[in-house]
N, C-alpha and C positions, 0 to 999 in steps of 0.2 A: 640650337642654330639648327633651324630645316632648309635644306635645301628645295625651292617652290616652282623653279623656273627650270627650261630645257638650256634656257640662256645661262644663268646662273653655275650649272652642272658644265656644261662644256668650258665655261670662267674659268672653274677650277681644276678641270682637266688640263688646261692650257696650263696653267700656272703650276704646273706639275703635281697635283693634289691627285694620289691611287683611289680606285676603287677596293671597298670591300664589302662583302656578301655575308650576310649573317642568319640565323631565325627570325628576326625582326625585318628581314631585307637587306634595301644596300647602303651603304655610308661613305665620305668621302677623308680621306686625311691627306694631310700633308705630311710629308717623309723628315721636313724640315723641321718643326715645330712641334708636330705630334699631335696637332690640332685635328679635331674629327666633327664632323656633321653627318645628321640623318640626311638620305634621301627620302623627300615626301615619294607616297605611297602609288601616285597619279604619274610617277614617275618610272616607275619599275622596269614597265620595258625599252624606255630607253637605255635605263642607268645597266637595265641586262646585255646593251645591244653593246654600250661602251666598257662592260666587262669582257664581253665575248672577244670585244677587239686589245684589250689589255693583256688578256690571257694569248690570244694570237702574239700577239709584237713582243711577249715574255718570250716565247717558246721560238718563237724566228731568232732572238736575238740567240737565244743557246745554241740556237741551227748552224747561226754565222760564228760562233766559237766553239765550234766541235762539237759540241755535246749531244746526246741522242734523246729525242722529244720522245719516243718512243710512238706509239700510235693516235696519240693525242696530237701530238706532234705532226706526225704526218698528216696529218690532217687539215690541220689548222694551217699545213704548210702550202696544201695545195690549194686552200679557201684564202689567202692569201695572196696568190699566185695571180686566180680567180678574180678577186678585187684589184690587182694590179694592171688586167688587162679590159678591166669593163670602163666604158666613155661613162668618166664624171659627167655629161651633157645628159646621161641616161640613167634621171635618178628610177625607173623603172629596177633596171638592172641592178645597182645600186643595193635598192632595198633587198632584191632576191640574193644578192649576194650577203647582205649582214643576217639576212633571216637562213641561209645555212649554217653560218657561223653561230649563230645560237643553236639553231638545232644540233650540230655539234656539240657544244657545250654542252645542251641538255642531255646527248646520249652519252658523251662521256662520263658526267656525274652521274648516270645510271648503273653504267657497267661495271664503274669503280667505285661509284660508294652504296648505292641501296642495293644492287643486284647481290655479292658478295655476301651482304648481312641478310639478303632474304635464302640464300644456296646455304648459309648455318645452319637456321633454321629447320631445314625440312630433315624430318626423319626418315631411314630408309625406307617406312614403308608407303613413303609417301613420292618413291621418286620410282619412276616407270618406264624403263628404256623402250619396251615396243613399243608404249600409247605416250609421247612428250607432254599429246593435251594436258593428263590427268596431273603431271608435272608441274604445269603451267598452273594449272587450278591452285593444286596445292602454293603456288608462290602466290598467287595473288587472292587467298586466305592468310595468308602470313601479312600479306602486306596490307588487308585491312585491318587485319588484327594490330596490325605496327600503328596503321593510320588512324586506329580508336582510340588505341591508347596516349598517342599523341595529340589526339586532340581531347582525351580525359586529362591529359597534361598541361594543356593547357585552361581547359579551363578551371581545372586548380589552381594556375596560376594567376588568370584573372581573380578569384575566387579571394586569395592571399591577396592579390594587391587591393581587391577593396577594401579588405579588413585594414589592412593597417592604414590605408586611406583615411577608413572613418577613424580606426586609432587616435592619429596622427591630428584628425583634426579634434577627437576629443581630447588630446594631449594640450594641445593650443590653446582650449578654450579654457581648461582646469590653469595653465599657466594665466591667459588673463584674469579670470578670478582673482588666482594669489596675487599678482601682479594691485589689484584693486583690494584687495584685503591689506596688503603689505604697505601700499599709499594709505589707506584709513587708518591703517595702526599706527603708523609716521605721523597724521596731522593728530590722531587723538595724544599720541606721544607727547609730542610739539605742546599741546594744549594743557597735557597735564605737566609739565617742567615749566609753563610761565603761570601759573596757578601755584603751582608749589613755591616756585621763587617769588609772589607775589603775596604768597599770604604770610613765607617769613619775615620779607620785610615791614607787611602791617603789624606784624606781632611782634618784631624788633622794635619798631614806632611806636605800640601800643605801652611796650613795657617801660623802655626809655623816656616816653613824654606826656606819660598818662598818667601812668600808677603810681608815679613821684609823688600826686598832688591829690589825690585820694584819702581818703582814711585809712588809720593804719589799718585797724579790722580788713580792711577791702581790699589793701595794699596787698596782706595776705593771700587773702583768698583767690586773688588776681593770678599772683606768682605759683601758686602750685597751680591753677587752672593752666599758666601757659605752662608750667614744666612737663605738664600731662601731656599737653598738645605736642609739644616737642619728642617728644617719645613715640608718640604715636604718628608723627613724620620719619621721624626715624626708624620704627619699625617697616613704616610702606616700600621707603627707599630702600631698604636690604632685601 
């Protein structure tokens, strides 16, 4: 199920659902039941703001308990203080505070997740202490490489998903054909069983009711013929 409207998303948050973020975007989950729902891409900005607020509340809770929040906690605390001082009747200021909190969240993710990986990719000859611009250019090149690799991986993922979809459609088509063939086989088997039973009854009736009234030479001929037919049926059943 996908959350399609801001009101629906806010209702989930008010009910105690939590926001999560992954490679595909945002989703909400219920800690009580474990249920999860994807959030529509049209609500990405709204979800991002709510996610940033959620992180702020979490850091604020740690600060109130005396747990160090680090630089991210300090920034979140400052932004939180700004939000508490902004008049709720001033929507522009409210939006300004939310935007600052969002960008703080972006900068935090950049410095804690992206930048360390980029720095680890730098070679010794790419680091120039006298000319930081060269080092920055090297970081940008590595970022482009990472982005290109990610785009290539995403293209491969989409390709494999499409191949899996086509394969699943073929499997479904083959399963339907197998079902049709099975139904046809069952009908033919029922027809054969009915024909065999009726033929045996007809043959038994002929042997008991007709042959005794035939001439003696004809009786022997029909008994031999009936015996051979009986063996044929036995061979077919085996």
